[in-house]
N, C-alpha and C positions, 0 to 999 in steps of 0.2 A: 368644915369650920363651924364655929358656934352659930354664926349667922345662918349658914345653910341648914344646920340642924334645927334651929328655931323656926325657920320658914317651913321646913317639912313638917315639924310638929304642929305648927299652926294650921297648915293645910289639911293635916289629918283631922284636926278638930272641925275644920270647915267642911270636910267631906260628910260630916253628919248632918249638914244642912240639906233638907229635902224640899224640893219644889213640887207641890201637889197641883196637878192639872184637873180642875173641876169645871167642866164645860169650857168657857172662854176666860174664866177667872184664874189668875195665878196667885197662889197664896204661899208666901215664903215662911217657913217655920224653922226657926233655929232651935236645935235640940241640945243645947248645952255647950259650954266652952267658948262661946263667941266673945263674951266680955273679957275673959282672960286672954284670949287670942288678940283682942284689940290692944291690950296693954303691951303684949309681946310685939305687936305690929309697930307701936310707937317706939319701943326700944330698938327694933330692927331698923325703922326709918332713921332714927338718930344716928346709929352706928354706921348705917349704909351710906349716909350722906356726909358724915364727918370723918370717916376713916380715910387714911392715905393709901399709899401703895402704888400710886400711878396708874390705877386701872380705870380711872374716870368715875364720875358720879353714877349713882344708881339710875338716875334719869337717863343718862347717856346709854347705859346698858339695857334699858327697858324700851327700846324702840318698838313701834308697832310692826316693823318689818324684821324679817330674818336677816341678821347681820353677821352671823358667824361665817365669814367668807371661807375660812380654811375648811370647816366642816362641809359646806356646800360644794366647794371645789373637789374635796376628797371623794364625796359621794358621786358627783357627776363624772369624775374621771375614772372611777372604779367600775362603772357600768360597762359591761363587756359584750361585744357583738357575738363572739363565739359561744359564750354562755347562753345568750338568748336563743341562738340558732339551735343549740343542743336541746334546750327546753322544748322548742317548737317541734323538733323532730320526734321527740317522745310523745308529745301531746297529740300530734296528727298522724301517728303511725297507723292507727286503725280507726274505723268508725266508732263513735261513742255517744250514741243517742242516750237520752236520760234513762237512768235505772237499768242500763244494760250491763253486761259482764265487764266490758272495757271501761265503762264509766266508773264501776266499782273499783277497778284496778287503779284508775287515775285518782280516785278519791284517796286511796291509801298512798299513792305515790306523792301527791301534794302534801299530805299529812306528814309522811316520813321526811320529805325534803325540807319542810319548814322546821321540823325538829332538828334536823342536821344543821340547818343554817344558823341556829342559835336563838330562835324565838323562845320566849319564856314558857309559853304553854301553847299546845295545839289540841283542839277538841273537835268533835263532830256534833252536829245538831241534826237529828233525823226526824223526818216528817212523812206523812202519808199523802199520796197524790192519786187523783184519778187521771190516768194517762190514756192516750189514744195511739193505736198502731194499725198499720195495714195487716191484712191476713196474708201471711207469707205463702200459704197454699192456694190462695185465690186473689191474685193481684187485681187492683182496680183497673178498669178498662173503659175506653170509649170506642164505640163501634159506629160505622157508617153503613147503612143498608140501602140498597136501591129499591125501585118500585116493585120488584119481584121478591123483596125481602132476602136478597142475596147479599152476604157481607162483602163490602168493597174495601173496608179499611178497619184496622185494629190498632189502637195506640200502644206505644211502648210503656212499660212500667219501670224501666231503669235505663240509665244512659248507655250509649255505645262505649265500648272499651277502646280508648284511643292510645293508651299506654298500658302495657301488661301490668305494670306496678300499681295501677289505679284500681284494679279489680279486687274485690273482697267479698267473700261469701256472706258476711254479716251486714253488708251495706243495705240500708232500709229501702224498700221499694218506694216509688213516688206516691205521695199522698198529701192531702190537707188534713192535718190532725184535727180531730173532733167533728169533721164532717160526718154525718150519720150514714150508716149503711143504707143503700137504696138502689133501685133499678128503675130508671125513668127514660122515656122516649119522647121525642118531639122535634120541633123545628128550632133552629138557632136564631138568636138575635145578638148582634154585636153591640156591646155597651161601652166601648172604649176602655177607660180605666175603672169603670164601675163606681165612680164618685157620685155623690148626691147630685151634683150639677149635670153629670152625664145622664143619669136616669131622668132628670127633669127635662133635659134637652130632647131625649127620645120621645117623651110625652108631647112636646111641642112639635116634633116631626111626625107625630101621628103613629108612632110605633109602640105597641103594647108588649110588655114582658109577660103578661098573664098566660100561664100554661106553657111557657117557652123555656128553652135551655139557653142561658146567657153564656156568651163567650167573651172573655175580657182579657185584655193584656195586663200583666203585672206592672206595678209602679204607682207612684204618687201617694197612695194611701195604704194602710194596713189591710192585709188580705181578709181579715175577719170583718172589717167594715165593708169591704167590697161584697163579700158574700151576704152580709146582712142587708145591704142596700138592694141587691138583686132579689133577695127573698122578700123584702118589703114591697118590691115592685111587682110581685106575683110570679116570679120565675120558679120553676120546679127543679132546677139544677143549675150548676155553674161550672164552666170550664175555664181555667186560667192558664195563660201562657206568657212567656217572656218574648217580647217582640224584638227583632233585630234592630229596630230604630233605637231601642234602649240598651241593647246588650251586645250588638255586633255592628257598630257604626261604620266600620271599614269594609264591610262585606262578609258574607257567610262562607266564602271559599276556605278550604282547609288551611291555606297559608295565612289567613286573616283571623283565625280563631285558635283556641286551645288545641294542642299543646304548643303552638307557635306564638301565641299572644295571650293576653288576659281576657279576650272576648269569648263569648259563649258559643259553643258548637250547636248545631241544630237539635241534638237529642238532649241537651241540658235541661233539667227540670228543677224548678224551685219548690222545695218542700216548705212546710211551715204550719203554724197553728192558726186556727180560725176562731178560737175561743175569745170572746170579747169580755175580758175580765182579767183580774190579777190574783194570783194565788190559787191554791187547790179549789177546784170548782165545788167540791162538796163541803167545804168549811169556810164560806165567805165571812170575813171579818173576825174569825177566831183561828188560833193556831191548830193545825192538824197533827197535834202530838198524838202518839199512840194512845188509844183509849178515848179520845175526844169524840163528841157526837159528830156524826156525818149525815147530812141530808141525802135525799135520793136524787138521782139524775133528773127526774121529772120536776123536782122542786128548784132546779138550778137555772138561773138566768144566764144569758150570754152564750149558750151553746146553740149552734146553728140547727135548723130544722130541715134543711134540704141538702142533698148530696153535692159534693164538689170534688173536682179532681184537677191537678195541674198536669200540663204536658209541655214538651219542648216545641219550639217554633217549627221544627221539621214536621211534627205531627199536626200542628195547628194549620199548616199550609194545606193539608188534605181536607180540612173542614172548611176553611175560609174560601178556597177556590171553587167550591160548589154552591156557595150561598147566593141567594137572590136578593130582591129588594133594591131600594135606591142606593146610590153611592153615598158613602159616609161624608160628613163635613170634612173640609180640607185638614183641619187640625186633629182629626181622628185617624188619619191615615198612618199606618205603620210601614214597615219595609220587609214584610215576608215576601220572598222572591216569587214573581209570577202571579201575584194576587191583586185583584181589584177589590178593595175593601167595600163591602156592602152591608147595609143595616139588617137585612132580613125583614120580616121572618121568612123562613122557608128557603127554597133552593132555586137555582137558576133554571131557565127553560129547558136546558139539556138534562136537568136532574130532577124533574118533576116527580113527586111521589116518594122521594128519598126521605130518610129520617135518621136522626142521631139517637144512639142509645148510650146512656151513662150508667155504668155499674160501679158502685162503691161498696167494698166489703170491710170497711174499717171496724175495729173492735175496741171496746173500752176495758181497761184493766186498772185495778188499784195496786199501787206499788209503793215501797219505801225508797227514799233517797236521802243523801246527807250533804249538808253544808260542811265545809272545813273552815275553822276559825282559829287564826294564829295571833297571839298577843305578844307585843313588846311592851312591858310595863313601864309606865312613866315614872320618873324619879321624883318630881315635885307635885304633880297633879295626876296621880295614877287613876283617879276616878273620872277623868275627862278623856274621851275617846275620839281619835281621828281615824276614820275608816278608809281603807282602800280596797276596792272590790272588783271582781270579774266573775263571770259564770264559767262553768266547766263543760257542760253538755253541748253537743253539736248534732245537727241533722245528718252529718256524714263525717268526713275527716276533720272538718272545721279548722283548716289551716289559717283562714281569715277570721271567721266567726265561730268560736270566740278565741281561738288559741293564739292568735297574734296578740291579743290583749292578755291572755293568761301567761304567756312566756314573758311578756314585759313586766307583769306584776311579780312573777317568780324572781326576776332579776332584782327588782326593788327589795323583795324579801331577803334575797341572798346578800345584797350589799349592806343593808341596814342590820340584818341579823348578825353578820360577821363583826360589825362594829360593837355590837352588844356582847357577842360571844367572847371577843378578845379583850373586853373591858375598856375599850377606848371611848365609849360613848353610851349614853342612855338618854332618851328624849325627855323633855319636860313633862309632856302629856303622853298617855298611852297611845300606841298605834295598833290598830286591829286590822289584820288581813283577812279577807273573806273570799272563799271560793264557793260561790253559790251554785246550787243544783237546780236542774229542771227549769232553767230560765226560758228555754225555747218554747215551752208549752204555754207560758203565760206568767213569766216573772215569778215563778212559784217558790223557789227556795228562799229568795229574799223577802217576799211578802210574808211567808209563814214565820220567818225569823223575826221580822219587824212586829208582827202580831204577838209573837211569843215574848219579845223583849221590849215591848212598847214603853213601859214605865222607865226602864233604864235609859233607853234611847232618848226619850223626851226630856229627861233630866240631865243626861251626861254626855250625849253625843255632840261633838263640836261640828263636824261636817263629814261628808263622804266624797271621796274621789273615785268615780266609777269609770273603768275603761273596759268596755265590752269588746268591740273590735278595736284593735290598735291600728292596723295598717291595711287600707284598701289601695292607697296611693300615696303621693308625697305632700298633700296640702292639708293643713290643719282645719278641722271643723269643730269649733268649741261651743259648748253650752254651759250655762252656769245659773245658779240662783243669783239674782242681781247683786246681792250683798257680798258675793265672793268674786266679782269680776277682777278686782285688783290682785287677787291671788294668782289668777291666770296671767295677768299682764306682767307681774313681777317674775314669774317663772319663765315666760317667753323672752324677757329681757336678759336673763342670765343663763339660759340654755343655748349652746352654740347651734348654728344652722348646719345641718348635716351636709349640705352642698358646698359650704364655705365656712370652716370653723373660725375664720377671722371675724365673722360677724354673728350676731345673735339671731335666733329664729324670728324674734320680733322685727329686727331690721329687714330680713328677707320678706316676712309676711306683710309688713307695711307697704313695701314696694309692690308686691304681688297684687294686693287688694286694689291699688290705684289703677290696675290694668283690667279690672273687671268690666263687664258690659255696663253695669251701673257702678262707677268707681266708689270705693269706700276709702275714706281718708283717715279714719281713726280705727285702730285695731279693736278697740273696745266695742265699736258698733257692729263688729262681726260676731261678737259673742252673744249667741241667741239665748232667749229664755229657755229654761230647761223643759224638754219634752219628755215623753214616756218612752216605751219601747225597750227599756233595759232596767237593770237592777237598782238604779238610783230612785226609781219612781215611788216606791212605798216610803222611802225615807223622806223625800221632798214633799210628796202630796198627801201622805197619810200622817206621818210623824212630825212633819215640820222641820226636818233636819236639812240645812242647806247643802246643796250638792254641786259637784263639778263633773262634767263628762266631756270627753273628746275622742276623736279618732283622726286618722289621716286619710283624706278622700282622694279619689281620682282627680287629676288636674282638669277641671271643667273648662278652663280657658283653652286647653288643647283638645279636650273631648267634651263638648257641650251637651247638655241634655240628660245626663245621668241622674237618676234618683237614688240609686244604691250602687252596687258594683255587679258586673256581669255574672260572676260565678256564684252569686248569693244562694246559699243553701242547696247547691247542686253537688253532683258526684265529682265535679272537677275542681273542687276547692281543696287542693292537695298541697303537700309540702313542696313538691316540685314547682307548683305555680308560684309560691312565695319565694323559694330559694333561687329559682332560675329566671323568673320573669318580673315579679312585682318589686321585690326588695333584695336583690342579690347583695351580699355583704351585710345586710341587716342594719344599715345605717339609720333608716327611718324608725325601726324598732328601738334602736338605742335612744333616739330623740324622744320617743314615747316614754321609755323608762325614766329618762332624765327629767322630763316635765312632771311626770307623776311623783318622782322622788322629791323634786323641789317643792311642789305644792304640799305634799305630806309634811315635809320638814318645816315649811313656813307655818302651817297650821299647828304642828305639834310643838314647835320650839319658841315661837314668838311670845314673849311674856304678855303683851297686849294683843289679843286676837286681831288678825289683819282683816277684819270685816269693815266695810264702808257702807254708809247709808246713801251716798250720792247717787249711785247707779240704781238703787232700789227706788228712790223717789223719781228718778228720770224715767224708769220703765212704767211706773204708775201713771205718770203724766202722758207717756206715749199711749197708754191704754185709754185714757180719757180723750186724748186727741183723736184716736181711732173711732171712738163712739160718736164724737162730734162730726168727723169727716164722713162717716157712714150714715149720718142722719138718725142715729139711734136716739139721740136726745130728743129730737122732734117726735119720733114714734112714742117715746115715753110720755112726753107732754100731751100729745094728742089722745093718749089713752089713760089719762088720769094719774100717771106715775111721776109727773113732773116735780111736785113738791118733795117726794121721797128721793128723787135723783138730786135735787138741790141740797137736801140735808146731807146726803152722802158726800157731795163735793165739799161742803163746809167741813165735814169731819175729816176728809182727806187733807184739806189745807191745814187743819189742826195737827195732823200727823206729820206733814211736811215740816211744820215749824218745830215740832218736838224732835224730829230727826236731826234737823240743823242744830238745835240747841244741844242735843246729846253729843254731837260731833265736836262742837265748840267746848263743851265741858270736858270731854275726853282729852282734847289737845291741851287745855289749861291744866288738867290734873297731871298729865305727863310732864309739862314744863315746870310746874311748881313743886314737884316731888310727892304729890298726894299719892301717886300709885306706887311709891316705895313701900307703902303699907300693903301687905299681902291681902288683907281683908278688903280694902278698897279696890285693889286690883281684881280680886275674885268677883266682887260685886259687879264691877264694870263689865268684865268678860261675860259673866252670866247673863247680864242684860242683853248684850248683843247676840250672844249664842242662842238665847231663847226667844229672840224677837219673832222669828218666823212661826213659832208655836202659837203666837197670838193671832195669826192669820187663819187658824183652823176653825172650821165649823164642826162641832161635835157630831151633827147629823149628816155631814157631808154636803156636797153640792146638790141642788135639786135633782132627784132621780139617780144620784151617783154617790151612795154612802161611802164607797171606798176612796173617793177623792175629797179630801177635807180642806185642802189649801184653797181658800176662796179668792186669792189674789193672783196666783200664778199656777196654772194647772194645764194639763193637755186638753186639746179640743175634744168635744164629745164625739164628733164624727170622724176623727182621725187620731188614734192613740199615739201616733208618732210626734204630733205637733204640740207646741206650747202656746199659751195665750194669756194675756192679762184680762181680768174680770171675766173668766170663762162662764160663770153662772148666768150673767146677763145674756151673752150670746146664745147659750143653751136654751134659755127660756124664750127667747125671741125667734128661735128657729121656726120658719114657716108659720108664724103667728097669723099672717094675713089670710091663710087658708082656713082658719077656724071660724065656726059659726058664732053668732053673737054671744050665746051663753058660755061657750067654751072660751071665747076671747076674754070675757069678763073674769072668769076663773083664772086664766093664764096671767092676766095683768095683776090680779090679786097676789099671785105667787111672785111676780116681778117686784111688787111693792114690798113684800115680805123680805125678799132677797136684798133689795136695796137697803132696807132697814138693818139687815144682818151686816152688810158692808159698812154702814155708818157706825154701828156698834164696834165692829172690829177696829176701825181706825181710831175710835175713841179710846178703846182699851189699849191698843198698841201705843198710843200717845202717852197714856198713863204709865205704861210699862217702862218707857224710856226716861221717865223722870229720874234725875240724879239726886233728888231730895229725898229725905226719909219721911215720905208722906204716903198716904193710901187714897 
């Protein structure tokens, strides 16, 4: 129609508008065509509101929410469990660690599949990475020697074969990636989970880690933080194991573990990276495109300096049962059979003079790997991108991590691609599918791509929906940038519950949460602040692109105490595990694809972007309340930062008022027809789309240049968690242990950071003004 052609032409002109990000200032420069487009907008507005035809007014058609019920129903109904199962069978057929031969095969398979599905274009983005592998000819080992230096125990470097189909010659040996090669001997000290508070508790108990080998159970925190904490405590090496208390809660007998249940057998070993950082280690903050400068390993922060090796709890039993020292605190006890958990150091009276030897032979290699990027071009706003992503590499077969998410995303691509291919539909905005490489080593494929495309992303990316793992169990675990919470809620209300299609997943989830140990009565309260640990991190914390992430967890009401899932990164994370034990019939996978599809459609199709400021303001207030409840405000006042804190709170209140007014202005403009004008609609959408970019500190958080989101970012000492006002908590960490001079310098940094936050709120308030002012 003429109306449609005029709108498209107008938007084409608007696409020439460039938003330049210069530090924290946002300067909009219109490069021609705006005045003419404004006139076209007036004409469009006139005809849109006065024309008949029974289709309703433009205001009615321009709801903030996705209202094309037929489209939504068609997409949700087309998601097919058999298709998802077939995708997972291919993806998890063989081990596919990053940059391996099988990983390359799957790169091509994803690219070819997306092309066949009907995506408009599919391309590769290739980068260079420093990767870590075990030496296949010299496996990493842990030995136990008696007082006569006779070997009494040698650890396994791979899992026992419990099903012949699970064996594969290319399965990677057990290792902690980036742990350096080393050969150390000494006494053991048990450190519980190796958290900061665990190391501090050891100090209070009079147990020193200096010169000792730490033995730690997996869980609670990122393994790289665990290794770093032990290293900082003086340890010369670390041994990590999965405790039955966390991974085999019904017992370790064969009938209670894999292949009969989803619980971990004694020889299961969790692999994983220990690099504390994101992206290629040799190109921090710039893209590792071929030919780009690469620093040396010695110049790289975040790589561990002491050896580390993971083992199964069957092997851990051999070490724990000979340890001496005092009994551990009650809450440090695990459930390795036959073991009395002791702190160490050293060995029991029966094993005096024994020692542990830790031998790690890991090697570093520089390799190339590729992201796969598939585009469905938008019809009206092709220069606005809604992203949906997952990573492709796995430590083994990866039937849960990441391939349960990969197969779900493949199904979304198949369903939406077919609608485009058959000419039935094309989205308002562009949809970009991303299969990221080398995530397991440190979110590398996504980080390098964000660094490479930073200007496009900061100006044109609407949001990202990231599904790393899709299915660990049946219960949703959602995370979101607060501004996107309503997108989650809307999807849950319209996607059927897989256990009873007569009600929505929202209905089921709402009732389920009321039965938690600490009941939750509002589903929105279950949606956590975005953490790291997956590919949404660089978008949310570096580029300021709002993000959504979710998976389906083990039912903790039925199995309390899990921090992950028992088979995490082990040799038993197989297609059989998913197909026969966790999700036979793939109903949970279907729900995962449907939720992803709904959120993508809502973000790509809604004329007015479905962002809301209410949850954003609420989370900021929760952050302030936490500072007050934890006596942080008193600490700030007692150390001379009180005035700076007060000014920050005043600026925050200014932002709250601006956010409320923006919402009121948006509602008014929807009601009075102002947003019938595509220019005004575009302006409003760009305001809310770019809001989180105003939260970015160009220099990053103190000591963390790769984390620029000053309001919502992962905690410094646990990359998996998210927190409000992270810079304040980072700077106040262990401040009381500083001497007077260092304390003065630290609180000078605190005052500078509070000033940064005050300025951010001031600038964000200005950004939300709907008046044509500067």
